[in-house]
Residue frames as a rotation matrix with the C-alpha (Angstrom) as fourth column:
MET 1
0.515 0.833 -0.200 57.40
-0.433 0.052 -0.900 193.06
-0.739 0.550 0.388 -32.57
SER 2
0.150 -0.391 0.908 58.14
0.583 0.777 0.238 190.80
-0.799 0.494 0.344 -35.49
THR 3
-0.685 -0.434 -0.585 59.66
-0.254 -0.610 0.750 192.07
-0.682 0.663 0.308 -38.72
PRO 4
0.208 0.768 -0.606 57.54
-0.909 -0.078 -0.410 192.06
-0.362 0.636 0.682 -41.91
GLU 5
-0.213 -0.355 -0.910 59.53
-0.696 0.709 -0.113 189.04
0.686 0.609 -0.398 -43.13
GLY 6
-0.970 -0.171 0.172 59.10
-0.241 0.593 -0.768 187.37
0.029 -0.787 -0.616 -39.74
LYS 7
-0.231 0.963 0.136 55.32
-0.628 -0.042 -0.777 187.69
-0.743 -0.265 0.615 -40.00
VAL 8
0.325 0.283 -0.902 55.38
-0.916 0.332 -0.226 186.00
0.236 0.900 0.368 -43.42
LYS 9
-0.628 -0.633 -0.453 57.60
-0.465 0.772 -0.434 183.20
0.624 -0.062 -0.779 -42.03
LEU 10
-0.821 0.350 0.451 55.19
-0.355 0.304 -0.884 182.62
-0.447 -0.886 -0.125 -39.16
SER 11
0.203 0.956 -0.212 52.16
-0.807 0.040 -0.590 182.36
-0.555 0.291 0.779 -41.45
ILE 12
0.148 -0.235 -0.961 54.05
-0.788 0.559 -0.258 179.93
0.598 0.795 -0.102 -43.71
LYS 13
-0.870 -0.492 -0.005 55.19
-0.370 0.661 -0.652 177.81
0.324 -0.566 -0.758 -40.74
ASN 14
-0.474 0.775 0.417 51.61
-0.523 0.133 -0.842 177.65
-0.708 -0.617 0.342 -39.46
TYR 15
0.436 0.610 -0.661 50.38
-0.893 0.204 -0.400 176.54
-0.109 0.765 0.634 -42.88
LEU 16
-0.255 -0.627 -0.736 53.08
-0.675 0.660 -0.329 173.88
0.692 0.413 -0.592 -43.21
LYS 17
-0.857 -0.027 0.514 52.00
-0.460 0.489 -0.741 172.38
-0.232 -0.872 -0.431 -39.86
THR 18
0.116 0.990 0.086 48.56
-0.749 0.144 -0.647 171.73
-0.653 0.011 0.758 -41.37
LEU 19
0.416 -0.009 -0.909 50.15
-0.824 0.420 -0.381 169.46
0.385 0.908 0.167 -43.99
GLU 20
-0.695 -0.651 0.306 51.68
-0.718 0.604 -0.346 167.05
0.040 -0.460 -0.887 -41.47
PRO 21
0.388 -0.817 0.427 52.25
-0.097 0.425 0.900 164.07
-0.917 -0.391 0.086 -41.57
ASP 22
0.774 -0.072 0.629 52.75
0.614 0.325 -0.719 164.40
-0.153 0.943 0.296 -45.36
LEU 23
0.602 -0.535 0.593 55.26
0.013 -0.736 -0.677 167.17
0.798 0.415 -0.436 -44.77
TRP 24
0.521 -0.571 -0.634 58.49
0.804 0.080 0.589 167.55
-0.286 -0.817 0.501 -42.81
SER 25
0.508 -0.377 0.774 60.32
0.338 -0.740 -0.582 170.86
0.792 0.558 -0.249 -42.64
PHE 26
0.386 -0.387 -0.838 62.80
0.849 -0.207 0.486 172.90
-0.362 -0.899 0.248 -40.66
MET 27
0.964 -0.115 0.241 64.40
-0.020 -0.931 -0.364 176.32
0.266 0.346 -0.900 -40.64
PRO 28
0.250 -0.945 -0.211 68.21
0.851 0.319 -0.418 176.21
0.462 -0.075 0.884 -40.87
VAL 29
0.799 -0.066 -0.597 69.89
0.377 -0.719 0.584 178.56
-0.468 -0.692 -0.550 -38.41
SER 30
0.546 -0.628 0.555 72.13
0.452 -0.337 -0.826 181.07
0.705 0.702 0.100 -40.10
CYS 31
0.865 -0.281 -0.416 75.07
0.332 -0.303 0.893 181.95
-0.377 -0.911 -0.169 -37.88
GLY 32
0.674 -0.598 -0.433 77.65
-0.680 -0.731 -0.048 183.18
-0.288 0.327 -0.900 -40.35
TYR 33
-0.350 -0.859 0.374 79.41
-0.616 0.511 0.599 179.84
-0.706 -0.021 -0.708 -40.81
GLY 34
0.181 0.535 0.825 77.05
0.273 0.778 -0.565 178.21
-0.945 0.328 -0.005 -43.28
VAL 35
-0.615 -0.288 0.734 76.67
0.753 0.062 0.655 178.30
-0.234 0.956 0.178 -47.04
SER 36
-0.725 0.351 -0.593 75.36
-0.327 -0.933 -0.152 181.53
-0.606 0.084 0.791 -48.58
GLY 37
-0.596 0.559 -0.576 71.98
-0.740 -0.104 0.664 181.27
0.311 0.822 0.476 -50.24
ILE 38
-0.895 0.339 -0.291 70.48
0.403 0.893 -0.199 178.49
0.193 -0.296 -0.936 -48.10
PRO 39
-0.273 0.876 0.397 66.70
-0.006 -0.414 0.910 179.06
0.962 0.246 0.118 -48.12
ASP 40
-0.432 0.172 0.885 64.79
-0.827 -0.468 -0.312 180.00
0.361 -0.867 0.344 -44.96
ILE 41
0.193 0.570 0.799 62.72
-0.715 0.639 -0.284 176.80
-0.672 -0.516 0.530 -44.84
VAL 42
-0.515 -0.327 -0.793 63.59
-0.782 0.558 0.277 173.40
0.352 0.762 -0.543 -46.29
GLY 43
-0.219 0.464 0.858 61.71
-0.636 0.599 -0.487 170.14
-0.740 -0.653 0.164 -46.19
CYS 44
-0.996 0.000 -0.093 60.02
-0.065 0.715 0.696 167.25
0.066 0.699 -0.712 -47.92
TYR 45
-0.253 0.967 0.027 56.38
-0.707 -0.166 -0.688 167.08
-0.661 -0.193 0.725 -49.00
LYS 46
0.755 0.607 0.248 54.93
-0.344 0.689 -0.638 163.84
-0.558 0.397 0.729 -50.35
GLY 47
0.521 -0.633 0.572 58.42
0.646 0.731 0.220 162.66
-0.557 0.255 0.790 -51.27
ARG 48
0.461 -0.349 0.816 59.54
0.654 -0.487 -0.578 165.90
0.599 0.800 0.004 -52.95
PHE 49
-0.338 -0.658 -0.672 62.26
0.904 -0.427 -0.037 168.14
-0.263 -0.620 0.739 -51.59
PHE 50
0.549 0.458 0.699 61.26
0.623 -0.782 0.024 171.78
0.558 0.422 -0.715 -51.31
ALA 51
-0.503 -0.673 -0.542 62.94
0.853 -0.488 -0.187 175.00
-0.139 -0.556 0.819 -50.25
ILE 52
0.597 0.743 0.303 61.28
0.747 -0.652 0.127 178.30
0.292 0.150 -0.945 -49.46
GLU 53
-0.725 -0.689 0.010 63.05
0.661 -0.699 -0.274 181.65
0.196 -0.192 0.962 -49.53
VAL 54
0.324 0.883 -0.339 60.83
0.944 -0.326 0.054 184.00
-0.063 -0.337 -0.939 -47.56
LYS 55
-0.774 -0.486 0.406 60.78
0.528 -0.849 -0.011 187.70
0.350 0.206 0.914 -48.33
ARG 56
-0.469 0.643 -0.606 58.78
0.228 -0.574 -0.786 190.61
-0.853 -0.507 0.122 -47.00
GLU 57
0.546 0.737 0.397 56.13
0.615 -0.031 -0.788 191.82
-0.569 0.675 -0.471 -49.41
GLY 58
0.990 -0.136 -0.031 57.93
-0.114 -0.657 -0.745 193.15
0.080 0.741 -0.666 -52.46
GLY 59
0.410 -0.892 0.192 61.33
-0.451 -0.015 0.892 191.88
-0.793 -0.452 -0.409 -51.24
LYS 60
0.640 -0.294 -0.709 63.94
-0.703 0.148 -0.696 190.87
0.310 0.944 -0.112 -53.81
ILE 61
0.898 -0.410 0.160 66.11
0.304 0.840 0.449 187.78
-0.319 -0.354 0.879 -53.87
ARG 62
0.385 -0.862 -0.331 69.87
-0.643 -0.508 0.574 188.18
-0.663 -0.008 -0.749 -53.98
PRO 63
0.220 -0.328 -0.919 72.11
-0.919 0.248 -0.308 186.71
0.329 0.912 -0.247 -56.73
TRP 64
-0.815 -0.579 -0.022 73.37
-0.533 0.765 -0.362 183.85
0.227 -0.283 -0.932 -54.53
GLN 65
-0.383 0.775 0.503 69.77
-0.319 0.401 -0.859 182.99
-0.867 -0.489 0.093 -53.60
THR 66
0.506 0.514 -0.693 68.88
-0.808 0.001 -0.590 182.89
-0.302 0.858 0.415 -57.29
ARG 67
-0.277 -0.707 -0.650 71.78
-0.823 0.524 -0.219 180.50
0.496 0.474 -0.727 -57.92
THR 68
-0.882 -0.005 0.471 70.70
-0.333 0.713 -0.617 178.20
-0.333 -0.701 -0.631 -55.07
ARG 69
0.094 0.995 0.030 67.14
-0.521 0.075 -0.850 178.23
-0.848 0.065 0.525 -56.42
GLU 70
0.371 -0.017 -0.929 68.36
-0.918 0.145 -0.369 177.21
0.141 0.989 0.038 -59.88
ILE 71
-0.685 -0.694 -0.222 70.47
-0.628 0.717 -0.302 174.36
0.369 -0.067 -0.927 -58.47
ILE 72
-0.614 0.545 0.571 67.53
-0.316 0.493 -0.811 173.03
-0.723 -0.678 -0.131 -56.43
LYS 73
0.434 0.827 -0.357 65.32
-0.662 0.025 -0.749 173.06
-0.611 0.562 0.558 -59.52
LEU 74
0.052 -0.511 -0.858 67.97
-0.907 0.334 -0.254 171.30
0.417 0.792 -0.446 -61.61
ALA 75
-0.896 -0.428 0.118 68.18
-0.428 0.762 -0.486 168.60
0.118 -0.486 -0.866 -58.94
GLY 76
-0.542 0.759 -0.359 64.41
0.306 0.577 0.757 168.02
0.782 0.301 -0.545 -59.17
GLY 77
-0.604 0.296 -0.740 63.38
0.758 -0.074 -0.648 169.95
-0.246 -0.952 -0.180 -56.07
ILE 78
0.409 0.781 0.472 60.77
0.782 -0.567 0.261 172.63
0.472 0.262 -0.842 -55.65
ALA 79
-0.679 -0.655 -0.332 62.21
0.733 -0.625 -0.268 176.12
-0.032 -0.426 0.904 -55.06
ILE 80
0.364 0.912 0.187 59.73
0.858 -0.407 0.313 178.69
0.361 0.046 -0.931 -53.84
ILE 81
-0.899 -0.411 0.151 60.16
0.325 -0.858 -0.398 182.43
0.293 -0.308 0.905 -53.39
ALA 82
0.010 0.982 -0.187 57.34
0.841 0.093 0.533 183.60
0.541 -0.163 -0.825 -51.15
ASP 83
-0.909 -0.184 0.374 56.23
-0.040 -0.855 -0.518 186.92
0.415 -0.486 0.770 -49.76
ASN 84
-0.171 0.867 0.468 52.91
-0.985 -0.151 -0.080 185.43
0.002 -0.475 0.880 -48.63
VAL 85
-0.436 0.027 0.900 51.46
-0.371 0.905 -0.207 182.07
-0.820 -0.424 -0.384 -47.66
ALA 86
0.660 0.749 -0.064 49.41
-0.337 0.219 -0.916 181.83
-0.672 0.626 0.397 -50.88
ASP 87
0.261 -0.662 -0.703 52.65
-0.940 -0.008 -0.342 181.45
0.221 0.750 -0.624 -52.89
VAL 88
-0.745 -0.554 0.371 53.57
-0.646 0.739 -0.193 178.38
-0.167 -0.383 -0.908 -50.82
MET 89
-0.044 0.827 0.560 50.05
-0.266 0.531 -0.805 176.93
-0.963 -0.184 0.196 -51.01
ALA 90
0.716 0.345 -0.607 50.04
-0.634 -0.043 -0.772 177.21
-0.292 0.938 0.189 -54.79
ALA 91
-0.105 -0.860 -0.499 53.47
-0.931 0.261 -0.254 175.60
0.349 0.438 -0.828 -55.19
LEU 92
-0.831 -0.253 0.495 52.80
-0.469 0.798 -0.379 172.70
-0.299 -0.547 -0.782 -52.83
ASN 93
0.165 0.951 0.263 49.27
-0.412 0.309 -0.857 172.06
-0.896 0.033 0.443 -54.15
ALA 94
0.469 -0.052 -0.882 50.89
-0.881 0.048 -0.471 171.37
0.067 0.997 -0.023 -57.51
VAL 95
-0.650 -0.742 0.165 52.75
-0.758 0.650 -0.062 168.37
-0.061 -0.165 -0.984 -56.00
């Protein structure tokens, strides 16, 4: 059975598929050799870079995830923290 966070990721992935071809995204594989704080889903929607850090309902982001989020925003990207698909819908509808 999927974890609570895994269920949220699946619902977000399914939603993102409905936005194609205006949206491209992927989920970087974390294997211990990458950079800390890389969001769970990254992509481009209507020419804007976005990153989504997925959490289970009520989950908290870690300090290094907060730093990555701030850097993405400073660079002009959209940084989303989501514990449900509605958070992603709201952020991307604003584009």
